[in-house]
C-alpha angles and dihedrals in degrees: 000000000000117000114260137181120260099246134128115270096239133132089245093056089044093057088046090051092050093051090048092050089054092049092046092049089050089050093047090051091050094046090048090054090047089048092050092047091047092053091048091051089046094054092046090055089040092061088046088053094051093049091047091050094051092048091046092053089048090047089047091054091046091049094051091045088054090046091052089052095051087048091056091043098051107008134255095268096052091043089053089051089049092049092054088055100056117111117241120255122254112269120261124232121227114209130159137240134192126253114178089327094314117120107221129173124275109193116202111195128174118238103290094191105097134187114247091251090058096055096077101238124114118252092219099065095040139059142222091263088062089052093050091049091049090049091048092051089049092056088046088055093050093050092044092053090048090049092049089056093050099047092046088051087051091051093051095044088049091056094046090050091052091048092049093045092057092051092049090050091044089054096038099045106025119014102042095040091048090052093046089049089051091049090051091048092050090046089052091046092048093047092051092050089051093052091049091051091048093054091041090054092044090053092049090048089052094047089051090049092047092051094046088057098054 
């Protein structure tokens, strides 16, 4: 037997259920539209993440190659001393933005690419190879921050898609069918009661007519 709700099989409950079905179907439609829009947004950002990751890998390879050249140029010990003297970058600020009702991170970072004079090491004891390596790693840092923002957005969108999908499926396969089964059950019950009342009235009428003829 199909699953039904535990309600009294009355006309009042029947009207209430029909209104609830309409609301549930409207809610299902809106949630399905939201789910589809979230999926489209997810794959748009997913493509961006793939491109950023490929670019980041390339930049990391370039940065380490530049570092290797700087190491050959001035030596590992001197390079380590220069690295210790580099000024830290300015702090980044993490805010949020809204995508289809989902709060995703928005990372506001200052320009991480600095002039050689802003990095804190002395020009006399260094070389252009060090400047190139520093510049390459600044590019890596910028891309890594952007990728972190995009990947966290993907993670949050993915969770929202799963949550919305569960709600859509619950409405489509459990809640709405159960309400419709209950409506059908109440309608059948009321029809049966009407038939019983009709036959009862018919018998009463026949008895009255029979008595009036005696």
